[in-house]
C-alpha positions in Angstrom: 0.2 0.5 0.1 1.4 3.2 -1.0 1.0 5.9 1.6 -1.0 9.0 0.2 1.7 11.5 0.0 4.4 9.5 -1.7 1.7 9.1 -4.9 2.0 12.4 -6.4 6.3 12.1 -6.4 5.9 9.2 -7.8 4.1 10.0 -10.7 6.4 12.7 -11.4 9.5 10.2 -11.2 7.4 8.0 -13.9 6.8 10.7 -16.3 10.4 11.8 -16.1 11.1 8.3 -16.7 8.8 8.1 -19.6 10.5 11.7 -21.0 13.4 10.5 -21.2 12.8 7.6 -23.5 11.8 9.2 -25.9 14.1 11.5 -26.9 16.8 8.6 -26.0 14.3 6.7 -28.8 14.4 10.0 -31.3 18.4 10.5 -30.4 19.6 6.8 -31.6 16.8 5.0 -32.5 15.1 7.2 -35.3 14.5 4.9 -38.0 16.3 5.1 -41.2 14.1 5.0 -44.6 14.2 1.7 -46.3 17.0 1.3 -48.4 16.6 -0.6 -52.4 19.6 -3.4 -52.1 21.6 -3.0 -55.3 20.6 -5.5 -57.9 22.6 -7.0 -61.6 19.8 -8.9 -62.8 16.7 -8.3 -64.9 15.4 -5.4 -63.0 18.3 -3.5 -63.6 19.4 -3.2 -67.1 20.0 0.2 -67.9 22.7 -0.7 -64.8 20.9 1.7 -62.2 22.1 2.0 -59.0 18.9 1.2 -55.9 20.3 2.2 -52.7 23.6 2.9 -50.7 26.6 0.9 -52.8 29.1 0.4 -49.7 32.6 0.0 -52.0 35.9 0.2 -50.7 37.7 4.0 -50.5 39.4 5.1 -54.1 37.0 2.3 -56.1 35.3 4.6 -59.2 33.7 7.5 -59.6 31.6 8.9 -56.2 29.4 12.1 -56.9 27.9 14.0 -54.5 25.0 11.9 -54.0 26.7 8.7 -53.2 26.8 7.2 -56.4 29.5 4.8 -58.5 30.5 4.8 -61.9 30.8 0.5 -61.9 32.3 -0.8 -64.6 28.8 -3.0 -65.6 27.8 0.2 -66.9 28.2 0.4 -69.8 26.9 3.8 -70.8 28.6 6.0 -68.3 31.9 4.5 -69.8 31.0 6.2 -73.1 30.1 9.4 -70.8 33.7 9.7 -69.7 35.5 8.7 -72.7 33.5 10.6 -74.6 34.8 14.1 -71.9 38.2 12.4 -72.3 38.4 12.9 -76.0 36.4 16.0 -76.2 39.5 17.3 -73.9 42.2 16.3 -76.1 40.8 17.2 -78.9 40.7 20.6 -77.4 43.9 20.8 -76.4 45.2 19.6 -79.6 43.4 21.8 -81.2 44.3 25.2 -79.7 48.0 24.3 -79.6 48.1 22.9 -83.6 46.7 26.0 -84.6 49.5 28.4 -84.0 51.4 26.2 -86.7 49.1 25.7 -89.8 49.9 28.4 -92.5 47.7 31.8 -91.4 44.6 31.0 -93.7 44.1 27.7 -91.7 44.2 29.2 -87.9 40.7 30.2 -87.9 39.0 27.2 -89.3 41.7 24.6 -86.6 41.0 27.7 -83.8 36.5 27.0 -84.3 38.1 23.0 -84.0 38.6 23.9 -80.2 36.8 25.5 -79.6 33.6 23.1 -80.9 35.1 19.7 -78.9 35.9 22.5 -75.9 32.1 23.5 -75.9 31.0 19.9 -75.9 33.7 18.8 -73.1 32.6 21.8 -70.7 28.1 19.8 -71.3 29.9 16.6 -71.1 31.2 17.1 -67.6 27.8 17.3 -66.6 26.3 15.0 -68.7 28.0 12.3 -67.3 27.6 13.2 -63.7 23.7 13.3 -64.4 23.6 9.6 -66.2 24.9 8.0 -63.3 23.9 9.4 -60.5 20.1 9.4 -62.0 20.3 7.4 -65.2 18.2 9.8 -66.9 19.1 11.2 -70.1 20.8 14.2 -69.7 19.0 16.1 -72.7 18.6 19.6 -71.5 22.3 19.7 -71.9 22.7 18.6 -75.2 21.3 20.7 -76.7 23.1 23.4 -75.0 26.1 21.5 -76.8 24.6 21.2 -80.0 22.6 25.0 -79.9 27.0 26.5 -80.1 28.7 23.4 -81.6 26.7 23.3 -84.7 26.5 27.2 -85.7 30.4 26.3 -85.4 30.4 23.9 -87.7 29.1 25.7 -90.5 30.6 28.0 -89.5 34.1 26.0 -90.2 32.7 25.5 -94.4 32.9 28.4 -94.6 36.6 29.1 -93.0 37.2 26.2 -95.1 35.9 27.7 -98.7 36.5 31.5 -97.2 40.5 30.3 -96.6 40.9 29.9 -100.5 38.3 32.6 -101.6 36.1 35.2 -100.9 32.7 34.0 -99.8 29.7 36.1 -99.3 27.7 36.0 -95.8 24.7 35.2 -97.5 26.1 31.0 -97.5 26.7 31.6 -93.9 23.7 33.2 -93.2 21.5 30.5 -95.4 23.4 27.1 -93.4 23.5 28.8 -90.1 19.3 29.2 -90.2 19.0 25.8 -91.7 20.7 24.1 -88.4 19.0 26.8 -86.0 15.3 25.6 -87.7 16.6 21.3 -86.9 17.7 22.5 -83.8 15.2 23.7 -82.0 12.7 21.5 -83.4 14.7 18.6 -82.3 14.4 20.4 -78.9 10.9 21.4 -78.9 9.9 17.6 -79.5 12.0 16.0 -77.5 10.8 18.6 -74.3 7.2 18.0 -74.9 6.5 21.6 -76.6 5.8 20.6 -79.8 3.9 17.4 -81.2 6.8 15.1 -81.1 6.6 14.1 -85.1 5.5 17.7 -86.5 8.6 18.9 -85.2 10.9 16.0 -86.8 9.8 17.0 -89.6 10.5 20.8 -89.0 14.1 19.5 -88.6 14.5 16.9 -91.3 13.1 20.1 -93.8 16.7 22.2 -92.2 18.9 19.1 -92.0 17.9 17.8 -96.4 18.3 21.7 -96.7 22.1 21.3 -95.7 22.8 18.5 -97.6 21.2 19.8 -100.4 23.2 22.9 -100.4 26.9 21.6 -100.1 25.4 19.3 -102.5 24.1 20.7 -105.8 23.5 24.3 -104.0 26.6 27.5 -104.0 29.1 26.1 -101.3 29.0 22.8 -103.6 29.8 25.4 -106.6 32.4 27.3 -104.7 33.9 24.4 -103.6 34.4 22.6 -106.9 35.9 25.9 -108.5 38.7 26.1 -105.3 39.5 22.3 -106.3 42.1 23.0 -108.8 43.7 25.8 -106.7 43.8 24.6 -103.3 43.1 20.7 -103.9 43.4 20.6 -99.5 40.5 22.4 -99.3 38.4 21.0 -101.4 39.7 17.2 -100.4 38.3 18.5 -96.5 34.7 19.8 -97.9 34.6 16.3 -99.4 35.4 14.4 -95.9 32.9 17.5 -93.8 30.1 17.2 -96.5 29.9 13.2 -95.8 30.5 13.4 -92.0 28.1 16.3 -92.1 25.6 13.5 -94.4 26.2 10.3 -92.7 27.0 11.5 -89.4 24.7 13.5 -88.6 21.8 11.0 -89.9 23.2 9.8 -86.4 20.6 12.9 -84.2 17.4 11.5 -86.2 17.8 8.2 -85.5 18.6 8.7 -82.3 15.8 10.7 -82.3 13.4 8.4 -83.1 14.9 5.6 -81.3 13.9 7.6 -78.2 10.1 8.2 -79.0 9.7 4.7 -80.5 12.0 1.8 -79.1 13.8 0.3 -76.0 13.8 3.7 -74.4 9.8 5.2 -75.1 8.4 1.7 -74.2 10.7 1.2 -70.6 12.4 4.4 -69.5 15.9 3.1 -69.9 17.1 5.1 -71.9 21.1 3.6 -72.4 20.6 3.0 -76.5 20.2 6.5 -77.3 22.7 7.8 -75.3 25.3 5.6 -76.7 23.7 6.7 -80.2 24.2 10.3 -78.8 27.4 9.6 -77.6 28.8 7.6 -80.4 27.4 10.2 -82.6 29.1 13.6 -81.2 32.7 11.8 -81.1 32.1 11.0 -85.0 30.8 14.5 -85.6 32.7 16.7 -83.1 36.4 15.4 -83.2 36.9 13.8 -86.7 35.0 16.9 -87.9 38.1 19.0 -87.1 40.8 16.3 -87.7 39.5 16.8 -91.4 40.4 21.0 -91.0 43.4 19.7 -89.6 44.7 17.3 -92.4 43.6 20.3 -95.0 46.3 22.2 -93.4 48.9 20.2 -92.3 48.9 19.2 -96.3 48.0 22.7 -98.0 51.6 23.5 -95.8 53.6 20.5 -96.9 52.3 21.3 -100.4 53.4 24.8 -100.0 56.8 23.9 -99.0 57.6 21.9 -101.7 56.5 24.2 -104.0 
């Protein structure tokens, strides 16, 4: 039997003990959210990393989200390879722009600008992929909206290095390239109707192809062929890249809207196509210019 005088004291002690127990649970026994384990099965074909992965220090590339680039993620590896090649190409073109003939210096420098802008954007694209396993489409368009017009400028500079060319050709090609890119962006982001924007973008690309095969650009290239065969070879090589290399972009667009990326939400194939296309169309494009510049220099040395 508890004396009446002690009951209030015991009640207060009991309340204090309960409060201490609650604080102890809050500070030391807070339940952590459920973390899905890492899987390497059919549910993880795109290389998605689920949950936190306990790995030894110095293994892989750790980002702020705690995700790693693992050896099974072929798409992520392609992003890192593309980034390294873009950086190496940029340094190479900028350094070599001083060793080529003066009329070629602007063209080689522009090639370095193309790969330099691509390198900057790929630094963000690769992290977006590794951390989210989603296509970094907005960064691709911020890259293309700068590098594609610069590649059009390279066409103009090659011809202008041998023979004065009016600015009308440059403006027409530039306008067609911007129409092509803006239409693709509107279709990819859903602002415009997907296939209507695709048709507009293809029209811009087809106009560029017409101009460099049958239009004023093709006529100028034929005229300078006898004076500067190296310039004509560079023009022909770049024309082939623009035709066959740029064809990879509409293929990627179609894959992104009708293929596995559209059905399963796995943009792996789409990004591999785009990464390979960027390497061909940016680095190889610049190498064509550099090769022509070196050939012209060697030809001048033999003369």
